[in-house]
A tleap script that builds the chain and sets N, CA, C and O, in Angstrom:
source leaprc.protein.ff14SB
mol = sequence {
  NMET SER SER PRO GLU ARG MET LEU ALA ARG
  ALA VAL ARG MET VAL PRO PRO ARG ASP ARG
  ASP ARG TYR GLN ALA GLU TRP GLU HIE ASP
  LEU ALA ASN ALA SER SER ILE GLY LEU SER
  ASP SER ASP VAL ALA SER GLY ALA LEU ARG
  VAL ALA ARG ARG LEU ARG ALA ARG ARG LEU
  ALA GLN ILE MET THR GLY GLY TYR GLY ALA
  VAL ALA ALA VAL ILE ALA TRP ALA VAL CVAL
}
set mol.1.N position { -17.259 13.478 -5.618 }
set mol.1.CA position { -17.150 12.381 -4.641 }
set mol.1.C position { -17.545 12.898 -3.275 }
set mol.1.O position { -17.000 13.887 -2.786 }
set mol.2.N position { -18.504 12.212 -2.663 }
set mol.2.CA position { -19.016 12.618 -1.377 }
set mol.2.C position { -18.021 12.315 -0.259 }
set mol.2.O position { -17.042 11.593 -0.450 }
set mol.3.N position { -18.295 12.878 0.893 }
set mol.3.CA position { -17.401 12.672 2.025 }
set mol.3.C position { -17.311 11.178 2.433 }
set mol.3.O position { -16.206 10.679 2.646 }
set mol.4.N position { -18.444 10.461 2.544 }
set mol.4.CA position { -18.339 9.006 2.876 }
set mol.4.C position { -17.530 8.244 1.816 }
set mol.4.O position { -16.798 7.319 2.170 }
set mol.5.N position { -17.636 8.593 0.561 }
set mol.5.CA position { -16.907 7.898 -0.471 }
set mol.5.C position { -15.417 8.197 -0.329 }
set mol.5.O position { -14.604 7.297 -0.537 }
set mol.6.N position { -15.018 9.448 0.024 }
set mol.6.CA position { -13.612 9.748 0.310 }
set mol.6.C position { -13.076 9.037 1.561 }
set mol.6.O position { -11.928 8.595 1.593 }
set mol.7.N position { -13.904 8.939 2.559 }
set mol.7.CA position { -13.495 8.194 3.732 }
set mol.7.C position { -13.291 6.729 3.414 }
set mol.7.O position { -12.364 6.101 3.924 }
set mol.8.N position { -14.148 6.186 2.578 }
set mol.8.CA position { -14.034 4.774 2.203 }
set mol.8.C position { -12.803 4.581 1.318 }
set mol.8.O position { -12.125 3.562 1.449 }
set mol.9.N position { -12.504 5.473 0.467 }
set mol.9.CA position { -11.294 5.363 -0.383 }
set mol.9.C position { -10.031 5.438 0.541 }
set mol.9.O position { -9.062 4.717 0.305 }
set mol.10.N position { -10.045 6.282 1.555 }
set mol.10.CA position { -8.937 6.371 2.499 }
set mol.10.C position { -8.813 5.050 3.285 }
set mol.10.O position { -7.701 4.571 3.506 }
set mol.11.N position { -9.900 4.483 3.690 }
set mol.11.CA position { -9.858 3.249 4.414 }
set mol.11.C position { -9.255 2.159 3.558 }
set mol.11.O position { -8.447 1.367 4.043 }
set mol.12.N position { -9.634 2.103 2.289 }
set mol.12.CA position { -9.101 1.025 1.369 }
set mol.12.C position { -7.609 1.235 1.198 }
set mol.12.O position { -6.870 0.254 1.123 }
set mol.13.N position { -7.133 2.466 1.133 }
set mol.13.CA position { -5.650 2.673 1.044 }
set mol.13.C position { -4.917 2.238 2.261 }
set mol.13.O position { -3.746 1.870 2.171 }
set mol.14.N position { -5.578 2.264 3.443 }
set mol.14.CA position { -4.915 1.861 4.662 }
set mol.14.C position { -4.804 0.342 4.816 }
set mol.14.O position { -3.957 -0.157 5.557 }
set mol.15.N position { -5.643 -0.362 4.127 }
set mol.15.CA position { -5.672 -1.842 4.261 }
set mol.15.C position { -4.396 -2.395 3.583 }
set mol.15.O position { -3.943 -1.833 2.586 }
set mol.16.N position { -3.835 -3.451 4.098 }
set mol.16.CA position { -2.689 -4.112 3.444 }
set mol.16.C position { -3.029 -4.441 1.942 }
set mol.16.O position { -4.149 -4.829 1.610 }
set mol.17.N position { -2.040 -4.271 1.097 }
set mol.17.CA position { -2.301 -4.426 -0.335 }
set mol.17.C position { -2.966 -5.722 -0.755 }
set mol.17.O position { -3.789 -5.721 -1.670 }
set mol.18.N position { -2.636 -6.801 -0.122 }
set mol.18.CA position { -3.159 -8.077 -0.546 }
set mol.18.C position { -4.623 -8.202 -0.210 }
set mol.18.O position { -5.276 -9.106 -0.731 }
set mol.19.N position { -5.175 -7.357 0.621 }
set mol.19.CA position { -6.585 -7.463 1.054 }
set mol.19.C position { -7.478 -6.349 0.539 }
set mol.19.O position { -8.675 -6.310 0.821 }
set mol.20.N position { -6.867 -5.430 -0.231 }
set mol.20.CA position { -7.573 -4.233 -0.649 }
set mol.20.C position { -8.817 -4.570 -1.530 }
set mol.20.O position { -9.893 -4.010 -1.318 }
set mol.21.N position { -8.667 -5.433 -2.457 }
set mol.21.CA position { -9.791 -5.719 -3.379 }
set mol.21.C position { -10.971 -6.257 -2.614 }
set mol.21.O position { -12.102 -5.828 -2.840 }
set mol.22.N position { -10.732 -7.190 -1.712 }
set mol.22.CA position { -11.763 -7.856 -0.919 }
set mol.22.C position { -12.545 -6.784 -0.096 }
set mol.22.O position { -13.773 -6.716 -0.145 }
set mol.23.N position { -11.780 -5.953 0.657 }
set mol.23.CA position { -12.407 -5.006 1.559 }
set mol.23.C position { -13.069 -3.881 0.710 }
set mol.23.O position { -14.132 -3.383 1.078 }
set mol.24.N position { -12.488 -3.513 -0.337 }
set mol.24.CA position { -13.118 -2.440 -1.147 }
set mol.24.C position { -14.501 -2.852 -1.689 }
set mol.24.O position { -15.452 -2.071 -1.664 }
set mol.25.N position { -14.584 -4.113 -2.185 }
set mol.25.CA position { -15.811 -4.633 -2.695 }
set mol.25.C position { -16.917 -4.711 -1.573 }
set mol.25.O position { -18.084 -4.364 -1.751 }
set mol.26.N position { -16.409 -5.206 -0.407 }
set mol.26.CA position { -17.314 -5.408 0.724 }
set mol.26.C position { -17.862 -4.045 1.223 }
set mol.26.O position { -19.062 -3.878 1.442 }
set mol.27.N position { -16.914 -3.069 1.395 }
set mol.27.CA position { -17.329 -1.836 1.948 }
set mol.27.C position { -18.173 -1.013 0.934 }
set mol.27.O position { -19.088 -0.303 1.350 }
set mol.28.N position { -17.890 -1.095 -0.338 }
set mol.28.CA position { -18.714 -0.403 -1.319 }
set mol.28.C position { -20.131 -0.964 -1.298 }
set mol.28.O position { -21.102 -0.213 -1.399 }
set mol.29.N position { -20.249 -2.295 -1.165 }
set mol.29.CA position { -21.595 -2.915 -1.052 }
set mol.29.C position { -22.265 -2.457 0.213 }
set mol.29.O position { -23.459 -2.156 0.186 }
set mol.30.N position { -21.576 -2.389 1.296 }
set mol.30.CA position { -22.180 -1.927 2.578 }
set mol.30.C position { -22.607 -0.454 2.452 }
set mol.30.O position { -23.661 -0.074 2.961 }
set mol.31.N position { -21.795 0.373 1.777 }
set mol.31.CA position { -22.135 1.794 1.603 }
set mol.31.C position { -23.401 1.947 0.723 }
set mol.31.O position { -24.254 2.798 0.976 }
set mol.32.N position { -23.487 1.109 -0.296 }
set mol.32.CA position { -24.635 1.179 -1.232 }
set mol.32.C position { -25.939 0.739 -0.522 }
set mol.32.O position { -27.025 1.210 -0.861 }
set mol.33.N position { -25.815 -0.154 0.449 }
set mol.33.CA position { -27.013 -0.729 1.131 }
set mol.33.C position { -27.157 -0.202 2.560 }
set mol.33.O position { -27.881 -0.798 3.358 }
set mol.34.N position { -26.478 0.913 2.902 }
set mol.34.CA position { -26.504 1.470 4.236 }
set mol.34.C position { -27.974 1.817 4.654 }
set mol.34.O position { -28.407 1.446 5.745 }
set mol.35.N position { -28.673 2.479 3.840 }
set mol.35.CA position { -30.026 2.932 4.247 }
set mol.35.C position { -30.971 1.736 4.469 }
set mol.35.O position { -31.891 1.831 5.281 }
set mol.36.N position { -30.760 0.615 3.763 }
set mol.36.CA position { -31.687 -0.515 3.944 }
set mol.36.C position { -31.443 -1.226 5.306 }
set mol.36.O position { -32.316 -1.964 5.764 }
set mol.37.N position { -30.315 -1.023 5.936 }
set mol.37.CA position { -30.076 -1.573 7.251 }
set mol.37.C position { -30.180 -0.559 8.389 }
set mol.37.O position { -29.924 -0.871 9.553 }
set mol.38.N position { -30.568 0.681 8.013 }
set mol.38.CA position { -30.805 1.712 9.036 }
set mol.38.C position { -29.570 2.454 9.465 }
set mol.38.O position { -29.526 2.963 10.585 }
set mol.39.N position { -28.566 2.537 8.623 }
set mol.39.CA position { -27.348 3.278 8.973 }
set mol.39.C position { -27.185 4.410 7.954 }
set mol.39.O position { -27.715 4.349 6.845 }
set mol.40.N position { -26.435 5.449 8.360 }
set mol.40.CA position { -26.127 6.524 7.417 }
set mol.40.C position { -24.857 6.111 6.688 }
set mol.40.O position { -24.141 5.201 7.106 }
set mol.41.N position { -24.598 6.817 5.572 }
set mol.41.CA position { -23.389 6.521 4.824 }
set mol.41.C position { -22.118 6.847 5.647 }
set mol.41.O position { -21.106 6.150 5.564 }
set mol.42.N position { -22.211 7.894 6.412 }
set mol.42.CA position { -20.995 8.269 7.265 }
set mol.42.C position { -20.741 7.213 8.311 }
set mol.42.O position { -19.580 6.967 8.636 }
set mol.43.N position { -21.780 6.558 8.874 }
set mol.43.CA position { -21.572 5.458 9.845 }
set mol.43.C position { -20.821 4.320 9.224 }
set mol.43.O position { -19.927 3.747 9.848 }
set mol.44.N position { -21.161 3.985 8.022 }
set mol.44.CA position { -20.525 2.840 7.338 }
set mol.44.C position { -19.066 3.225 6.996 }
set mol.44.O position { -18.161 2.407 7.159 }
set mol.45.N position { -18.843 4.438 6.534 }
set mol.45.CA position { -17.526 4.840 6.159 }
set mol.45.C position { -16.643 4.967 7.395 }
set mol.45.O position { -15.469 4.603 7.335 }
set mol.46.N position { -17.165 5.470 8.514 }
set mol.46.CA position { -16.339 5.576 9.696 }
set mol.46.C position { -16.033 4.192 10.260 }
set mol.46.O position { -14.942 3.968 10.784 }
set mol.47.N position { -16.970 3.271 10.162 }
set mol.47.CA position { -16.696 1.859 10.569 }
set mol.47.C position { -15.594 1.244 9.697 }
set mol.47.O position { -14.739 0.506 10.186 }
set mol.48.N position { -15.630 1.561 8.411 }
set mol.48.CA position { -14.573 1.043 7.564 }
set mol.48.C position { -13.244 1.567 7.936 }
set mol.48.O position { -12.254 0.837 7.900 }
set mol.49.N position { -13.181 2.875 8.313 }
set mol.49.CA position { -11.918 3.421 8.750 }
set mol.49.C position { -11.389 2.761 10.047 }
set mol.49.O position { -10.197 2.488 10.182 }
set mol.50.N position { -12.288 2.524 10.961 }
set mol.50.CA position { -11.868 1.831 12.203 }
set mol.50.C position { -11.306 0.447 11.913 }
set mol.50.O position { -10.305 0.049 12.509 }
set mol.51.N position { -11.932 -0.285 11.011 }
set mol.51.CA position { -11.461 -1.640 10.642 }
set mol.51.C position { -10.128 -1.524 9.980 }
set mol.51.O position { -9.215 -2.291 10.284 }
set mol.52.N position { -9.987 -0.563 9.061 }
set mol.52.CA position { -8.689 -0.349 8.374 }
set mol.52.C position { -7.568 -0.051 9.297 }
set mol.52.O position { -6.461 -0.555 9.109 }
set mol.53.N position { -7.820 0.775 10.322 }
set mol.53.CA position { -6.813 1.101 11.299 }
set mol.53.C position { -6.395 -0.149 12.055 }
set mol.53.O position { -5.205 -0.386 12.262 }
set mol.54.N position { -7.398 -0.967 12.477 }
set mol.54.CA position { -7.037 -2.204 13.208 }
set mol.54.C position { -6.259 -3.178 12.330 }
set mol.54.O position { -5.349 -3.848 12.818 }
set mol.55.N position { -6.594 -3.270 11.048 }
set mol.55.CA position { -5.831 -4.173 10.170 }
set mol.55.C position { -4.415 -3.662 10.022 }
set mol.55.O position { -3.472 -4.454 10.029 }
set mol.56.N position { -4.237 -2.323 9.885 }
set mol.56.CA position { -2.896 -1.750 9.741 }
set mol.56.C position { -2.076 -2.013 11.032 }
set mol.56.O position { -0.904 -2.383 10.960 }
set mol.57.N position { -2.701 -1.818 12.191 }
set mol.57.CA position { -1.984 -2.077 13.462 }
set mol.57.C position { -1.610 -3.571 13.619 }
set mol.57.O position { -0.535 -3.887 14.128 }
set mol.58.N position { -2.477 -4.463 13.193 }
set mol.58.CA position { -2.201 -5.846 13.231 }
set mol.58.C position { -1.024 -6.231 12.354 }
set mol.58.O position { -0.156 -7.015 12.740 }
set mol.59.N position { -1.025 -5.647 11.151 }
set mol.59.CA position { 0.094 -5.941 10.267 }
set mol.59.C position { 1.422 -5.404 10.797 }
set mol.59.O position { 2.464 -6.042 10.652 }
set mol.60.N position { 1.370 -4.223 11.413 }
set mol.60.CA position { 2.575 -3.692 11.984 }
set mol.60.C position { 3.092 -4.570 13.151 }
set mol.60.O position { 4.292 -4.802 13.296 }
set mol.61.N position { 2.148 -5.038 13.963 }
set mol.61.CA position { 2.571 -5.911 15.042 }
set mol.61.C position { 3.182 -7.234 14.510 }
set mol.61.O position { 4.141 -7.746 15.088 }
set mol.62.N position { 2.626 -7.777 13.416 }
set mol.62.CA position { 3.162 -8.971 12.822 }
set mol.62.C position { 4.600 -8.731 12.322 }
set mol.62.O position { 5.490 -9.562 12.504 }
set mol.63.N position { 4.788 -7.572 11.692 }
set mol.63.CA position { 6.130 -7.240 11.193 }
set mol.63.C position { 7.091 -7.156 12.285 }
set mol.63.O position { 8.187 -7.706 12.172 }
set mol.64.N position { 6.746 -6.474 13.393 }
set mol.64.CA position { 7.644 -6.192 14.466 }
set mol.64.C position { 7.926 -7.448 15.310 }
set mol.64.O position { 8.929 -7.483 16.023 }
set mol.65.N position { 7.100 -8.440 15.251 }
set mol.65.CA position { 7.328 -9.645 15.981 }
set mol.65.C position { 7.928 -10.762 15.114 }
set mol.65.O position { 8.069 -11.902 15.557 }
set mol.66.N position { 8.260 -10.424 13.929 }
set mol.66.CA position { 8.968 -11.357 13.063 }
set mol.66.C position { 8.067 -12.211 12.168 }
set mol.66.O position { 8.506 -13.207 11.593 }
set mol.67.N position { 6.836 -11.813 12.067 }
set mol.67.CA position { 5.843 -12.584 11.216 }
set mol.67.C position { 6.170 -12.503 9.751 }
set mol.67.O position { 5.742 -13.359 8.976 }
set mol.68.N position { 6.925 -11.487 9.345 }
set mol.68.CA position { 7.271 -11.341 7.929 }
set mol.68.C position { 8.839 -11.583 7.720 }
set mol.68.O position { 9.410 -11.209 6.695 }
set mol.69.N position { 9.435 -12.184 8.680 }
set mol.69.CA position { 10.858 -12.453 8.603 }
set mol.69.C position { 11.669 -11.592 9.585 }
set mol.69.O position { 11.218 -10.550 10.060 }
set mol.70.N position { 12.857 -12.067 9.855 }
set mol.70.CA position { 13.742 -11.367 10.783 }
set mol.70.C position { 14.224 -10.086 10.259 }
set mol.70.O position { 14.344 -9.114 11.004 }
set mol.71.N position { 14.519 -10.038 8.953 }
set mol.71.CA position { 15.054 -8.785 8.372 }
set mol.71.C position { 13.996 -7.653 8.470 }
set mol.71.O position { 14.331 -6.519 8.810 }
set mol.72.N position { 12.792 -7.956 8.186 }
set mol.72.CA position { 11.685 -6.937 8.284 }
set mol.72.C position { 11.551 -6.513 9.734 }
set mol.72.O position { 11.361 -5.327 10.004 }
set mol.73.N position { 11.642 -7.441 10.678 }
set mol.73.CA position { 11.489 -7.071 12.072 }
set mol.73.C position { 12.658 -6.166 12.543 }
set mol.73.O position { 12.451 -5.186 13.260 }
set mol.74.N position { 13.847 -6.513 12.133 }
set mol.74.CA position { 14.988 -5.701 12.531 }
set mol.74.C position { 14.856 -4.291 11.919 }
set mol.74.O position { 15.136 -3.306 12.603 }
set mol.75.N position { 14.451 -4.179 10.689 }
set mol.75.CA position { 14.245 -2.837 10.095 }
set mol.75.C position { 13.190 -2.053 10.767 }
set mol.75.O position { 13.329 -0.854 11.010 }
set mol.76.N position { 12.075 -2.773 11.084 }
set mol.76.CA position { 10.952 -2.085 11.781 }
set mol.76.C position { 11.414 -1.583 13.140 }
set mol.76.O position { 11.112 -0.447 13.505 }
set mol.77.N position { 12.115 -2.374 13.876 }
set mol.77.CA position { 12.602 -1.961 15.191 }
set mol.77.C position { 13.634 -0.916 15.065 }
set mol.77.O position { 13.727 -0.086 15.970 }
set mol.78.N position { 14.397 -0.864 14.075 }
set mol.78.CA position { 15.432 0.171 13.880 }
set mol.78.C position { 14.726 1.486 13.564 }
set mol.78.O position { 15.206 2.540 13.982 }
set mol.79.N position { 13.634 1.467 12.863 }
set mol.79.CA position { 12.896 2.670 12.583 }
set mol.79.C position { 12.310 3.246 13.867 }
set mol.79.O position { 12.321 4.458 14.080 }
set mol.80.N position { 11.808 2.374 14.705 }
set mol.80.CA position { 11.203 2.767 15.952 }
set mol.80.C position { 12.290 3.381 16.856 }
set mol.80.O position { 11.999 3.790 17.980 }
savepdb mol mol.pdb
quit
């Protein structure tokens, strides 16, 4: 497994579980076609990691503001 493929696998693990299949298929397609759009494989993989971090941060913000219920918010704030 190459470095960009490992980075992509890590990005997929960071995405919330309900969205993993969608992003995995999309990012694998982007990685396979990177050269046709003038990007390197590592550019695509690092972009996927940036998106995954943003998605994870957005989910954490939703949890902490009560988007997943009061109990989840209280637990999240207690951990902090």
